[in-house]
All heavy atoms as a GROMACS GRO file, in nm:
protein
  607
    1MET      N    1   9.259   8.448   9.592
    1MET     CA    2   9.310   8.403   9.466
    1MET      C    3   9.460   8.380   9.481
    1MET      O    4   9.529   8.460   9.542
    1MET     CB    5   9.281   8.508   9.359
    1MET     CG    6   9.354   8.484   9.230
    1MET     SD    7   9.305   8.596   9.100
    1MET     CE    8   9.141   8.538   9.070
    2THR      N    9   9.508   8.272   9.425
    2THR     CA   10   9.651   8.244   9.433
    2THR      C   11   9.727   8.327   9.331
    2THR      O   12   9.669   8.381   9.236
    2THR     CB   13   9.681   8.095   9.406
    2THR    OG1   14   9.650   8.067   9.270
    2THR    CG2   15   9.602   8.004   9.499
    3GLN      N   16   9.858   8.335   9.350
    3GLN     CA   17   9.941   8.409   9.255
    3GLN      C   18   9.934   8.344   9.116
    3GLN      O   19   9.927   8.414   9.016
    3GLN     CB   20  10.086   8.416   9.302
    3GLN     CG   21  10.168   8.503   9.207
    3GLN     CD   22  10.316   8.501   9.235
    3GLN    OE1   23  10.369   8.400   9.280
    3GLN    NE2   24  10.382   8.611   9.208
    4GLU      N   25   9.932   8.212   9.112
    4GLU     CA   26   9.923   8.142   8.983
    4GLU      C   27   9.794   8.175   8.909
    4GLU      O   28   9.794   8.196   8.788
    4GLU     CB   29   9.935   7.990   9.003
    4GLU     CG   30  10.071   7.944   9.049
    4GLU     CD   31  10.094   7.963   9.199
    4GLU    OE1   32   9.995   7.977   9.274
    4GLU    OE2   33  10.211   7.968   9.240
    5GLU      N   34   9.683   8.182   8.983
    5GLU     CA   35   9.554   8.217   8.921
    5GLU      C   36   9.556   8.361   8.869
    5GLU      O   37   9.505   8.388   8.760
    5GLU     CB   38   9.440   8.199   9.021
    5GLU     CG   39   9.414   8.054   9.058
    5GLU     CD   40   9.321   8.038   9.176
    5GLU    OE1   41   9.311   8.131   9.260
    5GLU    OE2   42   9.256   7.932   9.184
    6LEU      N   43   9.615   8.450   8.946
    6LEU     CA   44   9.623   8.590   8.902
    6LEU      C   45   9.711   8.603   8.778
    6LEU      O   46   9.674   8.672   8.682
    6LEU     CB   47   9.677   8.677   9.016
    6LEU     CG   48   9.687   8.827   8.989
    6LEU    CD1   49   9.554   8.885   8.943
    6LEU    CD2   50   9.737   8.899   9.112
    7LEU      N   51   9.824   8.534   8.776
    7LEU     CA   52   9.911   8.538   8.658
    7LEU      C   53   9.842   8.478   8.536
    7LEU      O   54   9.857   8.529   8.425
    7LEU     CB   55  10.043   8.465   8.687
    7LEU     CG   56  10.140   8.539   8.779
    7LEU    CD1   57  10.256   8.448   8.818
    7LEU    CD2   58  10.190   8.667   8.715
    8ALA      N   59   9.764   8.371   8.555
    8ALA     CA   60   9.691   8.311   8.443
    8ALA      C   61   9.590   8.410   8.387
    8ALA      O   62   9.573   8.421   8.265
    8ALA     CB   63   9.622   8.183   8.488
    9LYS      N   64   9.522   8.485   8.475
    9LYS     CA   65   9.425   8.586   8.428
    9LYS      C   66   9.495   8.696   8.351
    9LYS      O   67   9.447   8.742   8.248
    9LYS     CB   68   9.350   8.644   8.548
    9LYS     CG   69   9.252   8.750   8.510
    9LYS     CD   70   9.119   8.724   8.573
    9LYS     CE   71   9.021   8.832   8.534
    9LYS     NZ   72   8.910   8.783   8.461
   10ILE      N   73   9.612   8.739   8.401
   10ILE     CA   74   9.688   8.843   8.331
   10ILE      C   75   9.736   8.791   8.196
   10ILE      O   76   9.729   8.862   8.096
   10ILE     CB   77   9.805   8.890   8.419
   10ILE    CG1   78   9.751   8.968   8.538
   10ILE    CG2   79   9.904   8.974   8.339
   10ILE    CD1   80   9.853   8.997   8.644
   11ASN      N   81   9.784   8.668   8.192
   11ASN     CA   82   9.829   8.609   8.066
   11ASN      C   83   9.716   8.603   7.965
   11ASN      O   84   9.733   8.634   7.848
   11ASN     CB   85   9.886   8.469   8.088
   11ASN     CG   86  10.020   8.470   8.157
   11ASN    OD1   87  10.090   8.571   8.157
   11ASN    ND2   88  10.055   8.359   8.218
   12LYS      N   89   9.598   8.564   8.011
   12LYS     CA   90   9.481   8.557   7.922
   12LYS      C   91   9.447   8.695   7.868
   12LYS      O   92   9.419   8.712   7.750
   12LYS     CB   93   9.363   8.497   7.997
   12LYS     CG   94   9.241   8.480   7.911
   12LYS     CD   95   9.126   8.419   7.987
   12LYS     CE   96   9.010   8.401   7.893
   12LYS     NZ   97   8.883   8.432   7.954
   13GLY      N   98   9.450   8.795   7.954
   13GLY     CA   99   9.421   8.932   7.912
   13GLY      C  100   9.522   8.981   7.811
   13GLY      O  101   9.487   9.049   7.715
   14GLY      N  102   9.649   8.948   7.831
   14GLY     CA  103   9.754   8.989   7.738
   14GLY      C  104   9.737   8.924   7.602
   14GLY      O  105   9.755   8.989   7.499
   15VAL      N  106   9.698   8.798   7.600
   15VAL     CA  107   9.678   8.728   7.472
   15VAL      C  108   9.557   8.785   7.400
   15VAL      O  109   9.561   8.805   7.279
   15VAL     CB  110   9.660   8.576   7.497
   15VAL    CG1  111   9.613   8.506   7.371
   15VAL    CG2  112   9.790   8.515   7.546
   16GLU      N  113   9.450   8.814   7.474
   16GLU     CA  114   9.329   8.866   7.411
   16GLU      C  115   9.348   9.007   7.355
   16GLU      O  116   9.278   9.050   7.266
   16GLU     CB  117   9.213   8.867   7.511
   16GLU     CG  118   9.164   8.727   7.543
   16GLU     CD  119   9.058   8.726   7.651
   16GLU    OE1  120   9.030   8.832   7.711
   16GLU    OE2  121   9.002   8.619   7.675
   17SER      N  122   9.446   9.081   7.408
   17SER     CA  123   9.462   9.219   7.365
   17SER      C  124   9.588   9.240   7.282
   17SER      O  125   9.641   9.350   7.277
   17SER     CB  126   9.463   9.311   7.486
   17SER     OG  127   9.575   9.282   7.567
   18LEU      N  128   9.638   9.137   7.218
   18LEU     CA  129   9.760   9.150   7.139
   18LEU      C  130   9.748   9.257   7.030
   18LEU      O  131   9.845   9.323   6.997
   18LEU     CB  132   9.797   9.016   7.073
   18LEU     CG  133   9.867   8.916   7.164
   18LEU    CD1  134   9.888   8.785   7.089
   18LEU    CD2  135   9.999   8.969   7.214
   19GLN      N  136   9.629   9.276   6.979
   19GLN     CA  137   9.609   9.373   6.874
   19GLN      C  138   9.618   9.517   6.925
   19GLN      O  139   9.658   9.606   6.853
   19GLN     CB  140   9.471   9.352   6.808
   19GLN     CG  141   9.444   9.210   6.765
   19GLN     CD  142   9.515   9.174   6.638
   19GLN    OE1  143   9.541   9.259   6.557
   19GLN    NE2  144   9.546   9.047   6.618
   20SER      N  145   9.579   9.538   7.052
   20SER     CA  146   9.567   9.676   7.100
   20SER      C  147   9.672   9.717   7.203
   20SER      O  148   9.754   9.802   7.177
   20SER     CB  149   9.427   9.697   7.158
   20SER     OG  150   9.406   9.605   7.263
   21ASP      N  151   9.671   9.656   7.321
   21ASP     CA  152   9.753   9.706   7.431
   21ASP      C  153   9.831   9.593   7.498
   21ASP      O  154   9.830   9.580   7.619
   21ASP     CB  155   9.664   9.777   7.533
   21ASP     CG  156   9.746   9.841   7.645
   21ASP    OD1  157   9.862   9.876   7.620
   21ASP    OD2  158   9.693   9.854   7.756
   22SER      N  159   9.897   9.511   7.423
   22SER     CA  160   9.966   9.397   7.483
   22SER      C  161  10.080   9.440   7.574
   22SER      O  162  10.113   9.372   7.669
   22SER     CB  163  10.016   9.301   7.376
   22SER     OG  164  10.111   9.365   7.294
   23LEU      N  165  10.142   9.553   7.547
   23LEU     CA  166  10.253   9.598   7.632
   23LEU      C  167  10.206   9.640   7.770
   23LEU      O  168  10.284   9.638   7.864
   23LEU     CB  169  10.330   9.711   7.564
   23LEU     CG  170  10.408   9.672   7.439
   23LEU    CD1  171  10.478   9.794   7.381
   23LEU    CD2  172  10.508   9.563   7.469
   24GLY      N  173  10.081   9.676   7.786
   24GLY     CA  174  10.029   9.712   7.916
   24GLY      C  175  10.026   9.595   8.014
   24GLY      O  176  10.030   9.615   8.134
   25TRP      N  177  10.019   9.474   7.964
   25TRP     CA  178  10.013   9.356   8.049
   25TRP      C  179  10.151   9.314   8.100
   25TRP      O  180  10.162   9.253   8.205
   25TRP     CB  181   9.946   9.241   7.975
   25TRP     CG  182   9.802   9.269   7.949
   25TRP    CD1  183   9.749   9.319   7.834
   25TRP    CD2  184   9.694   9.253   8.039
   25TRP    NE1  185   9.613   9.335   7.847
   25TRP    CE2  186   9.577   9.294   7.972
   25TRP    CE3  187   9.684   9.208   8.170
   25TRP    CZ2  188   9.452   9.291   8.033
   25TRP    CZ3  189   9.558   9.204   8.230
   25TRP    CH2  190   9.445   9.245   8.161
   26LEU      N  191  10.256   9.348   8.027
   26LEU     CA  192  10.390   9.306   8.067
   26LEU      C  193  10.434   9.369   8.200
   26LEU      O  194  10.481   9.298   8.289
   26LEU     CB  195  10.491   9.335   7.956
   26LEU     CG  196  10.471   9.257   7.826
   26LEU    CD1  197  10.570   9.304   7.721
   26LEU    CD2  198  10.482   9.109   7.850
   27PRO      N  199  10.418   9.500   8.218
   27PRO     CA  200  10.454   9.558   8.348
   27PRO      C  201  10.367   9.504   8.462
   27PRO      O  202  10.416   9.483   8.573
   27PRO     CB  203  10.433   9.707   8.329
   27PRO     CG  204  10.432   9.730   8.183
   27PRO     CD  205  10.382   9.603   8.121
   28LEU      N  206  10.240   9.483   8.435
   28LEU     CA  207  10.150   9.430   8.537
   28LEU      C  208  10.195   9.292   8.581
   28LEU      O  209  10.200   9.261   8.700
   28LEU     CB  210  10.006   9.426   8.485
   28LEU     CG  211   9.901   9.378   8.583
   28LEU    CD1  212   9.894   9.469   8.705
   28LEU    CD2  213   9.766   9.371   8.514
   29ARG      N  214  10.230   9.208   8.485
   29ARG     CA  215  10.280   9.074   8.517
   29ARG      C  216  10.408   9.082   8.600
   29ARG      O  217  10.426   9.007   8.695
   29ARG     CB  218  10.303   8.994   8.389
   29ARG     CG  219  10.352   8.854   8.416
   29ARG     CD  220  10.368   8.773   8.288
   29ARG     NE  221  10.431   8.647   8.316
   29ARG     CZ  222  10.372   8.541   8.369
   29ARG    NH1  223  10.245   8.547   8.400
   29ARG    NH2  224  10.438   8.430   8.392
   30ALA      N  225  10.497   9.174   8.567
   30ALA     CA  226  10.622   9.190   8.641
   30ALA      C  227  10.595   9.227   8.786
   30ALA      O  228  10.662   9.176   8.877
   30ALA     CB  229  10.711   9.294   8.573
   31VAL      N  230  10.498   9.315   8.810
   31VAL     CA  231  10.465   9.355   8.947
   31VAL      C  232  10.408   9.236   9.024
   31VAL      O  233  10.445   9.212   9.139
   31VAL     CB  234  10.366   9.474   8.947
   31VAL    CG1  235  10.311   9.499   9.086
   31VAL    CG2  236  10.433   9.597   8.891
   32VAL      N  237  10.319   9.160   8.962
   32VAL     CA  238  10.259   9.044   9.029
   32VAL      C  239  10.366   8.940   9.060
   32VAL      O  240  10.366   8.880   9.168
   32VAL     CB  241  10.145   8.984   8.945
   32VAL    CG1  242  10.097   8.852   9.003
   32VAL    CG2  243  10.029   9.083   8.936
   33GLU      N  244  10.461   8.920   8.969
   33GLU     CA  245  10.568   8.824   8.994
   33GLU      C  246  10.659   8.871   9.108
   33GLU      O  247  10.709   8.790   9.185
   33GLU     CB  248  10.650   8.799   8.868
   33GLU     CG  249  10.574   8.718   8.765
   33GLU     CD  250  10.650   8.699   8.635
   33GLU    OE1  251  10.752   8.767   8.615
   33GLU    OE2  252  10.605   8.616   8.554
   34LEU      N  253  10.680   9.001   9.120
   34LEU     CA  254  10.762   9.056   9.227
   34LEU      C  255  10.695   9.040   9.364
   34LEU      O  256  10.760   9.008   9.463
   34LEU     CB  257  10.791   9.204   9.200
   34LEU     CG  258  10.873   9.277   9.305
   34LEU    CD1  259  11.015   9.222   9.308
   34LEU    CD2  260  10.875   9.426   9.274
   35HIS      N  261  10.565   9.059   9.366
   35HIS     CA  262  10.489   9.050   9.492
   35HIS      C  263  10.435   8.909   9.512
   35HIS      O  264  10.316   8.886   9.518
   35HIS     CB  265  10.374   9.153   9.491
   35HIS     CG  266  10.422   9.293   9.505
   35HIS    ND1  267  10.426   9.358   9.626
   35HIS    CD2  268  10.470   9.379   9.413
   35HIS    CE1  269  10.475   9.479   9.608
   35HIS    NE2  270  10.502   9.494   9.479
   36ARG      N  271  10.526   8.815   9.525
   36ARG     CA  272  10.486   8.674   9.541
   36ARG      C  273  10.471   8.640   9.689
   36ARG      O  274  10.537   8.697   9.774
   36ARG     CB  275  10.586   8.583   9.473
   36ARG     CG  276  10.714   8.562   9.552
   36ARG     CD  277  10.814   8.481   9.479
   36ARG     NE  278  10.891   8.576   9.401
   36ARG     CZ  279  10.953   8.550   9.289
   36ARG    NH1  280  10.954   8.431   9.241
   36ARG    NH2  281  11.018   8.643   9.226
   37PRO      N  282  10.384   8.542   9.718
   37PRO     CA  283  10.366   8.500   9.857
   37PRO      C  284  10.486   8.420   9.907
   37PRO      O  285  10.548   8.345   9.831
   37PRO     CB  286  10.240   8.414   9.854
   37PRO     CG  287  10.229   8.367   9.714
   37PRO     CD  288  10.294   8.471   9.628
   38MET      N  289  10.517   8.438  10.034
   38MET     CA  290  10.628   8.367  10.096
   38MET      C  291  10.577   8.314  10.230
   38MET      O  292  10.517   8.390  10.308
   38MET     CB  293  10.744   8.464  10.116
   38MET     CG  294  10.861   8.405  10.192
   38MET     SD  295  10.993   8.527  10.213
   38MET     CE  296  10.920   8.635  10.335
   39LEU      N  297  10.600   8.186  10.256
   39LEU     CA  298  10.556   8.128  10.382
   39LEU      C  299  10.628   8.195  10.497
   39LEU      O  300  10.751   8.210  10.496
   39LEU     CB  301  10.581   7.977  10.384
   39LEU     CG  302  10.534   7.904  10.509
   39LEU    CD1  303  10.383   7.919  10.527
   39LEU    CD2  304  10.571   7.758  10.502
   40TRP      N  305  10.553   8.237  10.595
   40TRP     CA  306  10.606   8.305  10.711
   40TRP      C  307  10.572   8.223  10.834
   40TRP      O  308  10.456   8.197  10.860
   40TRP     CB  309  10.545   8.444  10.719
   40TRP     CG  310  10.586   8.523  10.839
   40TRP    CD1  311  10.709   8.573  10.866
   40TRP    CD2  312  10.503   8.561  10.947
   40TRP    NE1  313  10.709   8.641  10.984
   40TRP    CE2  314  10.582   8.636  11.036
   40TRP    CE3  315  10.369   8.541  10.978
   40TRP    CZ2  316  10.533   8.688  11.154
   40TRP    CZ3  317  10.321   8.595  11.096
   40TRP    CH2  318  10.401   8.668  11.182
   41LYS      N  319  10.674   8.179  10.905
   41LYS     CA  320  10.654   8.097  11.024
   41LYS      C  321  10.687   8.180  11.147
   41LYS      O  322  10.794   8.236  11.157
   41LYS     CB  323  10.747   7.975  11.021
   41LYS     CG  324  10.720   7.880  10.908
   41LYS     CD  325  10.603   7.798  10.939
   41LYS     CE  326  10.624   7.652  10.930
   41LYS     NZ  327  10.501   7.582  10.962
   42ASN      N  328  10.593   8.187  11.238
   42ASN     CA  329  10.615   8.254  11.364
   42ASN      C  330  10.616   8.147  11.472
   42ASN      O  331  10.512   8.107  11.522
   42ASN     CB  332  10.507   8.358  11.391
   42ASN     CG  333  10.538   8.442  11.513
   42ASN    OD1  334  10.641   8.424  11.578
   42ASN    ND2  335  10.450   8.534  11.544
   43LEU      N  336  10.734   8.098  11.502
   43LEU     CA  337  10.747   7.992  11.600
   43LEU      C  338  10.705   8.045  11.738
   43LEU      O  339  10.742   8.153  11.778
   43LEU     CB  340  10.890   7.941  11.604
   43LEU     CG  341  10.942   7.887  11.471
   43LEU    CD1  342  11.088   7.848  11.483
   43LEU    CD2  343  10.859   7.770  11.424
   44GLY      N  344  10.627   7.969  11.806
   44GLY     CA  345  10.584   8.008  11.939
   44GLY      C  346  10.437   8.044  11.948
   44GLY      O  347  10.381   8.047  12.055
   45ASN      N  348  10.377   8.075  11.834
   45ASN     CA  349  10.231   8.097  11.838
   45ASN      C  350  10.172   8.055  11.704
   45ASN      O  351  10.241   8.008  11.616
   45ASN     CB  352  10.196   8.242  11.874
   45ASN     CG  353  10.248   8.342  11.774
   45ASN    OD1  354  10.254   8.314  11.656
   45ASN    ND2  355  10.287   8.459  11.820
   46ASP      N  356  10.044   8.072  11.691
   46ASP     CA  357   9.973   8.020  11.573
   46ASP      C  358   9.947   8.126  11.468
   46ASP      O  359   9.837   8.139  11.417
   46ASP     CB  360   9.840   7.957  11.616
   46ASP     CG  361   9.860   7.836  11.706
   46ASP    OD1  362   9.961   7.767  11.686
   46ASP    OD2  363   9.776   7.812  11.793
   47THR      N  364  10.048   8.204  11.432
   47THR     CA  365  10.026   8.311  11.335
   47THR      C  366  10.101   8.284  11.204
   47THR      O  367  10.139   8.376  11.135
   47THR     CB  368  10.069   8.447  11.391
   47THR    OG1  369  10.206   8.440  11.430
   47THR    CG2  370   9.983   8.486  11.509
   48ASP      N  371  10.124   8.157  11.174
   48ASP     CA  372  10.187   8.125  11.046
   48ASP      C  373  10.096   8.167  10.932
   48ASP      O  374   9.974   8.169  10.944
   48ASP     CB  375  10.213   7.974  11.035
   48ASP     CG  376  10.313   7.925  11.137
   48ASP    OD1  377  10.373   8.008  11.206
   48ASP    OD2  378  10.330   7.803  11.146
   49GLY      N  379  10.154   8.199  10.819
   49GLY     CA  380  10.076   8.238  10.703
   49GLY      C  381  10.168   8.279  10.591
   49GLY      O  382  10.285   8.243  10.588
   50TYR      N  383  10.116   8.354  10.497
   50TYR     CA  384  10.194   8.401  10.384
   50TYR      C  385  10.208   8.552  10.389
   50TYR      O  386  10.112   8.623  10.418
   50TYR     CB  387  10.129   8.359  10.252
   50TYR     CG  388  10.144   8.212  10.226
   50TYR    CD1  389  10.049   8.121  10.268
   50TYR    CD2  390  10.258   8.163  10.162
   50TYR    CE1  391  10.064   7.986  10.247
   50TYR    CE2  392  10.273   8.028  10.140
   50TYR     CZ  393  10.176   7.939  10.183
   50TYR     OH  394  10.192   7.806  10.160
   51LYS      N  395  10.328   8.600  10.363
   51LYS     CA  396  10.355   8.742  10.353
   51LYS      C  397  10.405   8.771  10.212
   51LYS      O  398  10.454   8.681  10.144
   51LYS     CB  399  10.461   8.784  10.454
   51LYS     CG  400  10.415   8.776  10.598
   51LYS     CD  401  10.512   8.844  10.687
   51LYS     CE  402  10.436   8.953  10.756
   51LYS     NZ  403  10.511   9.041  10.837
   52CYS      N  404  10.395   8.894  10.171
   52CYS     CA  405  10.445   8.935  10.041
   52CYS      C  406  10.598   8.944  10.046
   52CYS      O  407  10.653   9.012  10.132
   52CYS     CB  408  10.386   9.069  10.002
   52CYS     SG  409  10.451   9.132   9.847
   53GLN      N  410  10.664   8.878   9.953
   53GLN     CA  411  10.810   8.878   9.952
   53GLN      C  412  10.865   9.019   9.926
   53GLN      O  413  10.965   9.058   9.984
   53GLN     CB  414  10.862   8.781   9.847
   53GLN     CG  415  11.012   8.761   9.854
   53GLN     CD  416  11.058   8.647   9.766
   53GLN    OE1  417  10.980   8.582   9.699
   53GLN    NE2  418  11.186   8.623   9.765
   54ALA      N  419  10.802   9.096   9.841
   54ALA     CA  420  10.850   9.230   9.808
   54ALA      C  421  10.822   9.329   9.921
   54ALA      O  422  10.899   9.422   9.942
   54ALA     CB  423  10.785   9.280   9.680
   55CYS      N  424  10.714   9.312   9.995
   55CYS     CA  425  10.676   9.405  10.100
   55CYS      C  426  10.733   9.366  10.236
   55CYS      O  427  10.712   9.438  10.332
   55CYS     CB  428  10.524   9.412  10.111
   55CYS     SG  429  10.443   9.482   9.968
   56GLN      N  430  10.802   9.257  10.244
   56GLN     CA  431  10.854   9.210  10.372
   56GLN      C  432  10.936   9.320  10.438
   56GLN      O  433  11.027   9.377  10.378
   56GLN     CB  434  10.939   9.086  10.352
   56GLN     CG  435  10.989   9.027  10.482
   56GLN     CD  436  11.076   8.906  10.460
   56GLN    OE1  437  11.110   8.872  10.348
   56GLN    NE2  438  11.114   8.841  10.567
   57GLY      N  439  10.904   9.351  10.561
   57GLY     CA  440  10.973   9.457  10.632
   57GLY      C  441  10.906   9.593  10.617
   57GLY      O  442  10.931   9.683  10.695
   58TRP      N  443  10.821   9.609  10.518
   58TRP     CA  444  10.754   9.737  10.496
   58TRP      C  445  10.613   9.736  10.554
   58TRP      O  446  10.559   9.839  10.589
   58TRP     CB  447  10.744   9.767  10.347
   58TRP     CG  448  10.877   9.796  10.288
   58TRP    CD1  449  10.960   9.706  10.226
   58TRP    CD2  450  10.947   9.920  10.287
   58TRP    NE1  451  11.076   9.767  10.187
   58TRP    CE2  452  11.070   9.899  10.223
   58TRP    CE3  453  10.917  10.046  10.334
   58TRP    CZ2  454  11.162  10.000  10.205
   58TRP    CZ3  455  11.009  10.147  10.316
   58TRP    CH2  456  11.130  10.123  10.252
   59THR      N  457  10.553   9.622  10.559
   59THR     CA  458  10.414   9.613  10.603
   59THR      C  459  10.393   9.485  10.682
   59THR      O  460  10.463   9.388  10.660
   59THR     CB  461  10.319   9.619  10.483
   59THR    OG1  462  10.184   9.610  10.530
   59THR    CG2  463  10.342   9.508  10.384
   60ARG      N  464  10.300   9.485  10.768
   60ARG     CA  465  10.268   9.364  10.845
   60ARG      C  466  10.152   9.289  10.780
   60ARG      O  467  10.106   9.189  10.833
   60ARG     CB  468  10.233   9.400  10.989
   60ARG     CG  469  10.350   9.452  11.066
   60ARG     CD  470  10.321   9.439  11.215
   60ARG     NE  471  10.441   9.452  11.294
   60ARG     CZ  472  10.526   9.354  11.321
   60ARG    NH1  473  10.504   9.235  11.273
   60ARG    NH2  474  10.631   9.374  11.397
   61ASP      N  475  10.103   9.339  10.670
   61ASP     CA  476   9.990   9.273  10.603
   61ASP      C  477  10.032   9.138  10.548
   61ASP      O  478  10.139   9.123  10.492
   61ASP     CB  479   9.938   9.359  10.488
   61ASP     CG  480   9.876   9.488  10.537
   61ASP    OD1  481   9.813   9.484  10.644
   61ASP    OD2  482   9.892   9.591  10.470
   62LEU      N  483   9.944   9.043  10.566
   62LEU     CA  484   9.966   8.912  10.507
   62LEU      C  485   9.932   8.917  10.359
   62LEU      O  486   9.869   9.010  10.311
   62LEU     CB  487   9.880   8.808  10.579
   62LEU     CG  488   9.912   8.787  10.727
   62LEU    CD1  489   9.816   8.686  10.789
   62LEU    CD2  490  10.056   8.743  10.747
   63TYR      N  491   9.976   8.816  10.287
   63TYR     CA  492   9.946   8.808  10.145
   63TYR      C  493   9.797   8.778  10.129
   63TYR      O  494   9.746   8.692  10.201
   63TYR     CB  495  10.030   8.698  10.079
   63TYR     CG  496  10.023   8.701   9.929
   63TYR    CD1  497  10.110   8.781   9.858
   63TYR    CD2  498   9.931   8.627   9.860
   63TYR    CE1  499  10.105   8.787   9.720
   63TYR    CE2  500   9.924   8.632   9.723
   63TYR     CZ  501  10.011   8.712   9.654
   63TYR     OH  502  10.005   8.718   9.519
   64PRO      N  503   9.726   8.842  10.040
   64PRO     CA  504   9.774   8.937   9.941
   64PRO      C  505   9.800   9.075  10.002
   64PRO      O  506   9.721   9.126  10.080
   64PRO     CB  507   9.662   8.944   9.838
   64PRO     CG  508   9.539   8.905   9.911
   64PRO     CD  509   9.583   8.812  10.021
   65CYS      N  510   9.910   9.135   9.961
   65CYS     CA  511   9.950   9.266  10.009
   65CYS      C  512   9.861   9.373   9.944
   65CYS      O  513   9.785   9.344   9.853
   65CYS     CB  514  10.097   9.291   9.977
   65CYS     SG  515  10.132   9.304   9.800
   66PRO      N  516   9.871   9.498   9.988
   66PRO     CA  517   9.789   9.604   9.928
   66PRO      C  518   9.809   9.618   9.777
   66PRO      O  519   9.714   9.650   9.705
   66PRO     CB  520   9.835   9.730  10.003
   66PRO     CG  521   9.880   9.680  10.136
   66PRO     CD  522   9.945   9.547  10.106
   67THR      N  523   9.928   9.592   9.727
   67THR     CA  524   9.953   9.602   9.582
   67THR      C  525   9.871   9.497   9.507
   67THR      O  526   9.802   9.528   9.410
   67THR     CB  527  10.103   9.584   9.552
   67THR    OG1  528  10.175   9.685   9.622
   67THR    CG2  529  10.130   9.592   9.403
   68ILE      N  530   9.877   9.372   9.552
   68ILE     CA  531   9.802   9.264   9.487
   68ILE      C  532   9.652   9.287   9.504
   68ILE      O  533   9.574   9.264   9.410
   68ILE     CB  534   9.845   9.128   9.542
   68ILE    CG1  535   9.993   9.101   9.510
   68ILE    CG2  536   9.757   9.016   9.489
   68ILE    CD1  537  10.026   9.095   9.361
   69GLN      N  538   9.610   9.334   9.619
   69GLN     CA  539   9.468   9.364   9.641
   69GLN      C  540   9.418   9.469   9.542
   69GLN      O  541   9.308   9.456   9.487
   69GLN     CB  542   9.444   9.411   9.784
   69GLN     CG  543   9.461   9.302   9.887
   69GLN     CD  544   9.448   9.354  10.028
   69GLN    OE1  545   9.396   9.463  10.052
   69GLN    NE2  546   9.496   9.276  10.124
   70ALA      N  547   9.498   9.572   9.518
   70ALA     CA  548   9.460   9.677   9.423
   70ALA      C  549   9.451   9.622   9.281
   70ALA      O  550   9.359   9.656   9.206
   70ALA     CB  551   9.559   9.792   9.428
   71ILE      N  552   9.544   9.536   9.242
   71ILE     CA  553   9.541   9.476   9.108
   71ILE      C  554   9.417   9.389   9.094
   71ILE      O  555   9.347   9.397   8.992
   71ILE     CB  556   9.671   9.396   9.082
   71ILE    CG1  557   9.789   9.492   9.068
   71ILE    CG2  558   9.657   9.308   8.957
   71ILE    CD1  559   9.924   9.425   9.067
   72GLU      N  560   9.390   9.306   9.193
   72GLU     CA  561   9.271   9.221   9.187
   72GLU      C  562   9.144   9.305   9.178
   72GLU      O  563   9.052   9.270   9.102
   72GLU     CB  564   9.266   9.128   9.309
   72GLU     CG  565   9.371   9.021   9.307
   72GLU     CD  566   9.369   8.934   9.431
   72GLU    OE1  567   9.310   8.974   9.534
   72GLU    OE2  568   9.428   8.825   9.425
   73LYS      N  569   9.139   9.413   9.253
   73LYS     CA  570   9.021   9.501   9.249
   73LYS      C  571   9.002   9.562   9.110
   73LYS      O  572   8.891   9.564   9.058
   73LYS     CB  573   9.036   9.611   9.352
   73LYS     CG  574   8.919   9.706   9.356
   73LYS     CD  575   8.940   9.816   9.458
   73LYS     CE  576   8.831   9.919   9.448
   73LYS     NZ  577   8.858  10.036   9.530
   74GLU      N  578   9.109   9.609   9.051
   74GLU     CA  579   9.098   9.673   8.918
   74GLU      C  580   9.064   9.571   8.810
   74GLU      O  581   9.001   9.607   8.710
   74GLU     CB  582   9.227   9.746   8.884
   74GLU     CG  583   9.250   9.869   8.966
   74GLU     CD  584   9.138   9.970   8.956
   74GLU    OE1  585   9.089   9.997   8.844
   74GLU    OE2  586   9.095  10.024   9.061
   75LEU      N  587   9.105   9.447   8.829
   75LEU     CA  588   9.069   9.343   8.732
   75LEU      C  589   8.934   9.282   8.764
   75LEU      O  590   8.890   9.190   8.695
   75LEU     CB  591   9.176   9.233   8.730
   75LEU     CG  592   9.313   9.274   8.677
   75LEU    CD1  593   9.411   9.158   8.690
   75LEU    CD2  594   9.303   9.319   8.532
   76ALA      N  595   8.869   9.334   8.870
   76ALA     CA  596   8.736   9.288   8.913
   76ALA      C  597   8.735   9.139   8.939
   76ALA      O  598   8.654   9.065   8.885
   76ALA     CB  599   8.630   9.327   8.811
   77LEU      N  600   8.828   9.095   9.023
   77LEU     CA  601   8.838   8.953   9.055
   77LEU      C  602   8.766   8.922   9.184
   77LEU      O  603   8.783   8.976   9.283
   77LEU     CB  604   8.985   8.910   9.064
   77LEU     CG  605   9.066   8.938   8.937
   77LEU    CD1  606   9.211   8.905   8.961
   77LEU    CD2  607   9.013   8.857   8.823
   0.00000   0.00000   0.00000
């Protein structure tokens, strides 16, 4: 799932829950916006791809990072 698709799902959830827990969606959206994909070029071999901009230097995992994977899992995507 792309970051745009995930943000659209979060936006939809926030709109649907305006009566009850709309503030719960704002922090979630902020985390997803922070953990955006960034093109990573490894010149010299064929390992180009996307890495998480927020996790860069902390993990070697490609995007989606463990944070985004956990959010997608909890939203049952």
